[in-house]
N, C-alpha and C positions, 0 to 999 in steps of 0.2 A: 504493500500500499504506500502510496505517496504521502508526503506530509500534508498536502491540501486535502486529501481524502480523509486522513485521520482527524485533522482539524474540523472538517465538515461534520464528521460523524460525532465528534465530541460536542460541537455546538448543537446539533440536533438533539442529542441525549439531554444536554443541559436544558434546552428550551422546553422539551416535552416534560421534564420533571421539575420545572421551575416552581410549581406550587408546593412541592415537598420541602423546598428550601426557604420559601418566603414565610415570613411571620404574618400576623394578622394585617389585613389591609387597613390603611389609614383612610378614614372617610375624607373625601375631597370637599374642600370649601372654596368659594369664590376667592381669587386672588392668591391662592396657595402657590408657593414657589416650588416648582417641580424641576429637579435637576436630572433630566432623562438623557442618558448617553446612548442606551440601546433598549428598544422594546423587546421583551422576552415573550409575553403572551397577553392576549386580551380575551378574558372569559366572560360570557354573558349568561344570565339565567333567564330561562323562559318566563314570561309574564302572561297573565290572563289578558285577553283582548281589552284595550283601552287603558291599561295601566302601565306605568313606567316599570322597567326592569332594572336590576342591579347589574353592574359590570365591574370587573376588576382588571386593572392594568398592572401587570408585573413587569418591572424594568430594573436595569442597572444604572446607578447614578455615576457621575464622573470619577468617583473614587473606587468604583467596582462593586459597591454594596448592592445586594439584591433587595428591592423594595417593592411594595404594592400599594396601590390606592384604589378605593372603590368609589363608584359614582352612579348616579341615577341616569338611566338612558331612556329617553322618551320613545314611545312606540310610534311607528309610522303607520298611517292609515293607508291601506292599499285600495280601498273602495270609496273614494271621495267623489261627490258630484259637484 
């Protein structure tokens, strides 16, 4: 295996298991200073029709720390007249 293939496999493994390393997600508030160097994953929870769902953004900051922030994600209506 070449170095690039090994690096790609390690990155994929880390990205898919990011939730195992992240601590509790910090709830996002307007104006919050986010230091996002690399997005690892965005996970959304299904919501009932007409309600906002929760999403969690897992990322690495500029110092390499794995962090997570949760936020409300509005639903989009697919049947508007």
